[in-house]
C-alpha positions, 0 to 999 in steps of 0.5 A: 505812468503813475505807480502805487506802493505795491507796484513799486515793491514789485518793480524794486524786486524785478530791478534787484533781480536784474543783477542776478544773471551777472552775479551767476556768470561772474561766480562761474570759473569763466568770471575769475578775472582778478582785474584791478578796479579802483573806485574813487569817492566813498559816498553812496555811489562809490561805496555801493560800487566797491561792495557790489563788485566784490559781491558779484566777483570776489576775485576782483581786486577792488580798491576804494579811495576816499579822503577820510576813513569815514563818510559823512552822510548828506541824507539826514543832515537836515535832521541834524540841522533841526536838532532831531539827530546828532551829528554822529548819526551821519557818520558811516564806516567802511569797516564792514566793506573791508572786513567782510567784503575784502575791499581795500581801503586807501585814504587819500585825495585823488588829484589825477586820473591817467586813463591811458596808463591806467593810474589814479594819482593821489596828492602824496604822489601815490600811484594806484594802477587799474584796469577799470576806474569808477569815479563817484566824485560828487558835486562841486559849487559854482562859486562865480554864479551868484555875486557876493557869495563865494567859498570864503563867504560860505564860512559866514553864511553856510550852504550846509550842502556838504561837510560837517562844519557847514551843517554844524554852523547852520545849526548853531546860527538857528539856535542863536537867532533872535526871537521873531527873526527871519530865516531865508533859504536861497534855493539853487537852480537845476540841476543839483544834488537832492532836488527836494532837499531845500524844501525838506530843510525848510520844513524841518527848520520850521519844525525847530522854529515852531518849538523854539521860536514860534514867531519866526518866519522862513522865506524860500527864494527860488530861481525855479518856478516849480520843485520836486514834490511841490504839491505835497510840500505845500499841503504839508506846510499848510497842515503843519506850519500855517503862515510860517513858510513862504515860497517865492518862485522866480516868477515872483522875484524869487531869483536872487541877483546878489548877496551882501554878506555883512548885512545878510541881505539878498537882492532880487530884481524887484527888491531886497530881503534881510535875514537873521539866518541866511542859508545860500545853497549855491549852483552846482557842478560835478566834483573837481576831480571830474573836471581835472580828469577831463570828464565834464562837458560844457554843462559842468557835469559828466556825460555817460552811457547809462548802460554801463556808466562809461564816460562819453569823454574817456574810455575805460572810466565810469562815472556814477552818482551826482556827477554824471548826466543820467537824466531823467534820474535825479541826483540822489543817494538812492539814484547813486546806489542804483547806478552803482549796482548797474555799473558794478555788473557792467564792469564785471562783464566788460573785464571779461570781454562780455557786453553789459546787460540792458539795465533797469534803474530805480529811484525812491526818495523820502522827505520829512516835513516833521518827525512823524510826517513824511512824503516820497517820490518814486521813478523807474527808468529803462535803458534805450539801446537806440538812444543810449539814454534812460527813459522814465517808464513809471513814476509815483508820489505819496497820495494826497490822502495818504497816512503821513505818519505811516510814511514816516515809519517807512522812511525810518526803516528805509534809512536803516536798510539803505545804510546797511545795503551801502556800507554793510 
């Protein structure tokens, strides 16, 4: 079922309102649990969880564990690569979570989760006790999935899919590329973080090249036969960058079989392509902590019951965000934010020995094709108590005849309001 923008806004209000009963119950005298909740991972999922746990029940002892005192946003990194933003724009602070909401911050690298004893163990052997733990460990890479490309190789041929160093390296390589050269993006197989991300990256790199290296070309080699917002991207490339971007799906030799790093050559079943700048985005799985903790299945991702995002593998542990299996929701920052709110409300109910409510979740994702040209996709998801799964109840995309400049303004406003919602 498709949905227009007015219907989306009404649905967003309804989904947001679904948290109000949990907030009202939690702030009643019966809800003063003082339970200890550890949230591991300070990205969009983890930070939202920590904030909303305290909003719903201020008596909770909420600790947020993250490797650094600040978080480097993945959404927006394509704009930095294309020199539309500076790297500093991606930094998110936890100061407001601590000062205004009372979240305890612990800087450290969680290396073990002992569910039976209720302990999160850090690399320095610090032990943090919990009554419930919420993990938002993000993604890891399948370094053995593509011959010739591993973690060491990524220091030469950046994936730029996480980390400031990787983003900056790709940006510098684009700036130094020879005139009339070729950029190749090797897209990852499903599932992976941010389904439209590689195609937004291609668009914004093309925007950069159009200004600084107009004779350059960009190839997208894709192991898939279709991708998120495909028709909208193809139309945008025709409008903005005619003849500059070529998408090659697996049905037309897009699946890369191996990489020669020293020559920047990628080999497919039928031939090879040489790049001046080669951006390989590897196949992905749940972050390493999820694997160590025994929360992953054979797919490499974490199965959960999306009513509360409780792990299907280990009771008392919740997993949200990119690491969890919450199909048909995509792996996106907005999805992680929505899951975090459902999880926070469920945790409050569970520590007070009450069953969680049946949730509704939402995802809304903008993609920039240029600074004043954006597109979006929306999905609403309902929980099936019978199947213990989510089902998409309505979806929608930017209409083909929509005002793309206006959509870009919406996207900028969303970036600002979303960062405030998550990090305060």
